[in-house]
C-alpha positions in Angstrom: 26.5 4.6 -6.2 24.3 2.0 -7.9 26.1 1.1 -11.2 25.5 -1.4 -13.9 28.8 -3.0 -13.0 27.7 -3.5 -9.5 24.3 -4.9 -10.6 26.1 -7.4 -12.8 28.4 -8.4 -10.0 25.5 -8.9 -7.6 23.7 -11.0 -10.2 26.6 -13.4 -10.4 26.9 -13.4 -6.6 23.3 -14.2 -5.7 23.2 -17.1 -8.1 24.8 -19.2 -5.3 21.7 -18.8 -3.1 18.6 -18.1 -5.1 16.2 -20.1 -7.2 16.0 -18.7 -10.7 12.3 -17.6 -10.7 11.3 -17.5 -14.3 8.4 -15.3 -15.4 5.0 -17.0 -15.4 2.4 -15.8 -17.9 -1.0 -15.4 -16.4 -3.9 -16.0 -18.6 -6.4 -15.1 -15.8 -4.8 -11.7 -14.9 -4.2 -10.9 -18.5 -7.9 -11.4 -19.3 -9.1 -9.4 -16.3 -6.7 -6.5 -16.8 -6.6 -6.3 -20.5 -2.8 -6.4 -20.5 -0.3 -9.2 -21.0 0.6 -10.1 -17.4 3.6 -12.0 -16.3 4.3 -12.9 -12.7 7.8 -12.8 -11.1 7.3 -15.5 -8.4 9.9 -14.5 -5.7 7.6 -16.4 -3.2 9.3 -19.5 -4.6 12.7 -18.6 -3.2 14.2 -21.0 -0.6 13.6 -18.4 2.1 10.2 -17.6 0.8 11.0 -14.1 -0.5 13.3 -12.0 -2.6 15.1 -10.5 0.5 17.8 -13.1 0.4 19.2 -11.4 -2.7 20.1 -8.1 -1.0 21.1 -9.7 2.3 23.5 -12.2 0.8 25.1 -9.6 -1.6 25.5 -7.1 1.3 27.1 -9.7 3.6 29.4 -10.9 0.8 30.8 -7.4 0.5 31.7 -7.2 4.3 35.2 -7.8 5.5 35.8 -10.9 7.6 36.3 -8.6 10.6 32.9 -7.1 10.2 31.2 -10.5 9.9 33.1 -11.7 12.9 31.6 -9.0 15.0 28.2 -10.6 14.4 25.4 -9.3 12.3 22.2 -7.6 13.5 19.1 -6.4 11.6 15.5 -5.5 12.0 12.8 -7.0 9.9 9.1 -7.7 9.6 10.1 -11.2 8.6 11.5 -11.7 5.1 14.7 -9.7 5.4 15.2 -11.5 8.7 15.2 -14.9 7.0 17.5 -13.6 4.2 20.1 -12.3 6.7 19.8 -15.4 8.9 20.3 -17.7 5.9 23.2 -15.7 4.5 24.8 -15.4 7.9 24.6 -19.2 8.3 26.4 -19.7 5.0 29.2 -17.3 6.1 29.4 -18.8 9.6 28.5 -15.5 11.2 26.3 -15.0 14.3 23.0 -13.2 13.5 20.6 -11.3 15.8 17.2 -10.3 14.3 14.8 -7.9 15.9 11.3 -8.4 14.7 8.0 -6.7 15.6 5.9 -8.5 18.1 3.1 -8.7 15.5 5.3 -10.8 13.1 3.6 -14.0 11.9 4.8 -17.1 13.8 6.0 -18.8 10.5 8.4 -16.0 9.9 9.8 -16.1 13.5 10.2 -19.9 13.4 11.8 -19.9 10.0 14.3 -17.2 11.0 15.2 -19.2 14.1 15.6 -22.4 12.0 18.6 -20.8 10.2 20.4 -20.4 13.5 19.7 -16.7 14.2 18.7 -15.3 17.6 15.3 -13.6 17.4 14.3 -10.6 19.6 10.7 -9.5 19.5 10.2 -5.8 20.1 7.7 -3.1 19.1 4.5 -3.2 17.2 5.8 -2.2 13.8 9.1 -2.4 11.8 10.2 1.1 12.7 10.1 0.3 16.5 12.1 -2.9 15.9 14.6 -1.0 13.8 15.3 1.6 16.4 15.9 -1.1 19.0 18.2 -3.1 16.6 20.3 0.0 16.0 20.6 0.5 19.8 21.7 -3.1 20.2 24.2 -2.7 17.4 25.8 0.3 19.1 25.9 -1.5 22.4 27.4 -4.8 21.1 29.5 -3.6 18.2 27.7 -5.9 15.8 27.4 -5.0 12.1 24.0 -3.6 11.2 22.4 -4.8 8.0 19.7 -2.4 7.0 16.7 -4.1 5.3 16.3 -1.4 2.7 18.1 1.9 3.2 21.4 0.6 1.9 22.8 0.9 -1.6 24.4 -2.6 -1.6 21.2 -4.2 -0.3 19.2 -2.4 -3.0 21.7 -3.6 -5.6 21.2 -7.1 -4.6 17.4 -6.7 -4.8 17.8 -5.1 -8.3 19.0 -8.5 -9.7 15.3 -9.2 -10.1 15.2 -6.6 -12.9 18.2 -8.3 -14.6 16.2 -11.6 -14.7 13.0 -9.9 -15.9 14.8 -8.4 -18.9 16.4 -11.7 -19.8 13.0 -13.4 -19.8 11.1 -10.5 -21.3 13.3 -8.0 -23.1 10.3 -6.1 -24.4 8.6 -5.5 -21.0 6.6 -2.3 -20.9 5.7 -1.9 -17.2 7.1 -3.4 -14.0 5.0 -3.3 -10.9 7.0 -3.5 -7.6 5.8 -3.5 -4.0 7.1 -0.9 -1.7 7.7 -0.9 2.1 10.9 1.0 2.8 11.9 1.1 -0.9 14.9 -1.1 -1.2 13.4 -3.5 -3.8 11.9 -0.6 -5.7 15.2 1.2 -5.7 17.2 -1.7 -7.1 14.6 -2.7 -9.7 13.7 0.8 -10.9 17.4 1.9 -11.2 18.5 -1.1 -13.1 15.4 -1.1 -15.3 16.0 2.5 -16.3 19.7 1.7 -17.1 18.6 -1.2 -19.4 15.7 0.6 -21.0 14.8 4.2 -20.0 11.3 3.7 -21.7 10.2 1.0 -19.2 7.7 2.3 -16.7 8.4 1.2 -13.1 5.3 1.7 -10.8 5.6 1.3 -7.1 2.6 -0.2 -5.2 2.0 0.6 -1.5 -0.8 -0.3 1.0 -3.2 2.6 1.4 -2.6 2.3 5.1 1.2 2.5 4.8 1.9 4.9 1.8 5.1 6.4 3.2 6.8 6.8 -0.2 3.8 8.3 -1.9 3.6 11.0 0.9 7.4 11.5 0.7 7.4 12.0 -3.1 4.5 14.5 -2.8 6.5 16.6 -0.4 9.8 16.1 -2.1 11.5 14.8 1.0 11.5 11.8 3.3 8.5 12.0 5.7 7.2 9.6 8.4 3.6 8.5 8.7 2.2 8.9 12.2 0.9 5.3 12.1 0.5 2.4 9.7 -2.5 0.2 9.3 -2.5 -2.7 6.8 -2.7 -6.5 6.6 0.4 -6.3 4.4 2.8 -6.7 7.3 5.9 -6.9 5.1 5.3 -3.4 3.8 4.0 -1.8 7.0 6.7 0.8 7.1 6.3 4.4 8.4 9.4 5.9 6.8 11.1 5.2 3.5 14.9 5.0 3.3 16.7 8.4 3.2 19.8 7.0 1.5 17.8 5.5 -1.4 15.2 8.2 -1.7 17.0 10.1 -4.5 16.9 6.9 -6.6 13.2 6.5 -6.0 12.5 10.1 -6.9 14.4 9.7 -10.2 13.3 6.3 -11.3 9.8 5.5 -10.0 7.2 6.7 -12.5 4.1 6.5 -10.4 2.7 5.1 -7.1 -0.5 3.1 -6.8 -2.0 2.5 -3.4 -4.1 -0.6 -2.6 -6.8 -1.1 0.0 -6.6 -4.2 2.2 -9.9 -5.5 0.8 -8.3 -5.7 -2.7 -5.5 -7.8 -1.3 -8.0 -10.3 0.1 -9.6 -11.0 -3.2 -6.2 -11.0 -4.9 -5.2 -13.8 -2.6 -8.2 -15.8 -3.6 -7.5 -15.2 -7.3 -3.9 -16.3 -6.9 -4.8 -19.4 -5.1 -7.5 -20.5 -7.4 -5.8 -19.6 -10.7 -2.1 -20.2 -10.0 -2.2 -22.5 -7.0 0.4 -20.2 -5.3 0.5 -18.9 -1.8 1.6 -15.2 -1.9 1.7 -13.1 1.2 -0.3 -9.8 1.3 2.6 -7.6 0.5 3.5 -9.7 -2.5 -0.1 -9.3 -3.8 0.1 -5.5 -3.9 1.3 -5.7 -7.5 -1.5 -8.1 -8.5 -4.2 -5.9 -7.0 -2.6 -3.0 -8.8 -3.3 -4.5 -12.2 -6.9 -3.3 -12.0 -5.6 0.3 -11.5 -3.6 0.5 -14.7 -4.9 3.0 -17.3 -3.5 1.1 -20.3 -4.4 -2.0 -22.4 -2.3 -4.4 -24.4 1.0 -3.7 -22.5 3.5 -6.3 -21.3 3.3 -6.0 -17.5 5.4 -7.8 -14.9 4.0 -8.1 -11.4 6.8 -8.8 -8.8 5.4 -11.3 -6.2 7.8 -10.4 -3.4 7.1 -13.2 -1.0 5.0 -16.1 0.2 5.7 -16.4 4.0 2.2 -16.5 5.4 1.0 -18.5 8.4 -1.9 -20.9 8.1 -4.2 -19.0 10.5 -3.8 -15.8 8.3 -4.4 -17.9 5.2 -7.6 -19.3 6.6 -8.8 -15.8 7.6 -8.0 -14.2 4.2 -9.6 -17.1 2.3 -12.8 -16.8 4.3 -13.0 -13.0 3.9 -12.3 -13.4 0.2 -15.1 -15.8 -0.2 -17.4 -13.4 1.6 -16.4 -10.5 -0.6 -17.0 -12.5 -3.7 -20.4 -13.6 -2.6 -19.3 -17.2 -2.4 -20.1 -17.5 1.3 -23.0 -15.6 3.0 -25.4 -15.9 5.9 -29.1 -15.1 6.0 -31.5 -15.3 8.9 -35.2 -16.1 8.4 -38.1 -16.3 10.8 -40.5 -19.2 10.6 -43.2 -20.9 12.8 -41.9 -23.6 15.2 -43.7 -26.5 13.6 -42.6 -29.7 11.9 -41.6 -29.4 8.2 -40.7 -25.7 8.2 -37.0 -26.4 8.2 -37.4 -28.8 5.3 -39.3 -26.2 3.3 -36.5 -23.7 3.7 -33.9 -26.3 2.8 -35.8 -27.2 -0.3 -35.9 -23.6 -1.6 -32.1 -23.4 -1.1 -31.5 -26.8 -2.8 -33.8 -25.9 -5.8 -31.5 -22.9 -6.4 -28.2 -24.9 -6.0 -27.2 -23.3 -2.7 -25.0 -25.4 -0.4 -25.6 -25.2 3.3 -22.4 -24.9 5.4 -23.8 -24.1 8.8 -27.3 -24.0 10.3 -28.3 -22.4 13.6 -31.8 -22.9 14.9 -32.8 -20.6 17.7 -36.2 -21.4 19.3 -35.8 -18.8 22.0 -35.6 -15.6 19.8 -39.2 -14.9 20.8 -41.4 -15.9 23.8 -44.1 -16.8 21.2 -42.6 -19.9 19.5 -45.6 -20.3 17.3 -45.0 -16.8 15.9 -41.3 -17.0 15.2 -38.2 -19.2 15.4 -35.0 -17.8 14.0 -33.0 -19.8 11.5 -29.5 -18.6 10.5 -28.1 -20.3 7.4 -24.6 -20.0 6.2 -24.2 -21.2 2.6 -22.0 -21.4 -0.4 -22.9 -19.8 -3.7 -21.2 -19.2 -7.1 -21.0 -15.5 -6.7 -23.1 -12.3 -6.1 -25.6 -13.1 -8.8 -26.3 -16.6 -7.5 -26.4 -15.2 -4.0 -29.1 -12.7 -5.1 -31.0 -15.5 -6.8 -31.2 -17.6 -3.6 -32.2 -14.6 -1.5 -35.0 -13.6 -3.9 -36.3 -17.2 -3.9 -36.5 -17.1 -0.1 -38.3 -13.8 -0.3 -40.8 -15.1 -2.9 -41.7 -17.9 -0.5 -42.4 -15.4 2.2 -39.4 -15.9 4.5 -38.1 -12.3 4.3 -34.4 -13.2 4.6 -32.0 -10.8 6.4 -28.3 -10.7 5.4 -26.0 -11.4 8.4 -22.3 -11.3 8.9 -21.1 -14.9 8.3 -19.7 -16.8 11.3 -16.4 -18.6 10.9 -16.9 -21.6 8.7 -13.3 -23.0 9.1 
């Protein structure tokens, strides 16, 4: 059972391995949402995510004999690092099974703590099934990433810290993959103040808990499809499901496009790298049907590889109208390129890329295609530039921007 005594014990235990991530008040997200928004930056943990809390507490409760057998787990990345780090502290051997789609930074960081990494399957559920098989074959002690009461208790220490920093919190937004974090946070939050609302946030393409709560039992999604790899889980935990049924007040689902712009907002306004799963609670702020409440968004992790960051930033700029591409047709004669450039310059557009295709037509006097990728201040500025080109007779056509990084 998850008890207040166990939560207090876990809170003292994890102090040995965590950074005390104090709440950060966000003027930007408060202004855009109409609520008083505080961020719980678990992306600032040494291992880059909250998962070290549950992993370390769970391993601390094991006997020396169980630790000596070796530890094994499955993870999309963050729990892997938590177990690997905790195992290193206890001098235990750790084997981590990770999906083949796991970002390289998570694989390498896990290995850096001395763990053996096995890549298997396309999603967490495949990796977990294989890890359980290995545990049975080798006799190693399996550490479940979420469907374990002690792991959930360790994750719930986040709620203890939230209440110490903000005793009058009204709403806690918590990301959900398998449900371990949500179980710990919601259960302890309700113990400390039954009036606090705890809202779970899932990717729209991996809403396994939402579907399970609708049916009143644990169900598995046939597939998952989301850029939030840390919460790409088909089936929520069965052991912890009763706690979620009792303590989660609502579920919000988030489309991947919302995560992309949330990443851009977080980078520009808080200078923090937060992975897509951690941004679920930030994107959810725009879905709340309340104003003036004290809301805490749990940022669950920040383990994101540079290639993914580059892609997300570019797509975010495109969605915000900050990067766009137009094509225009113009006669192939001297001075035409300068004329187009002058129109853009007069309206404060900044050219990023220019592609000049003289072979789009066999009649070069009739038409040469010019593709221009440029920066703007947003959608209104973008419309202004396009209208200026239209007024000059260039008839611009919007194109999909090519990579600019």
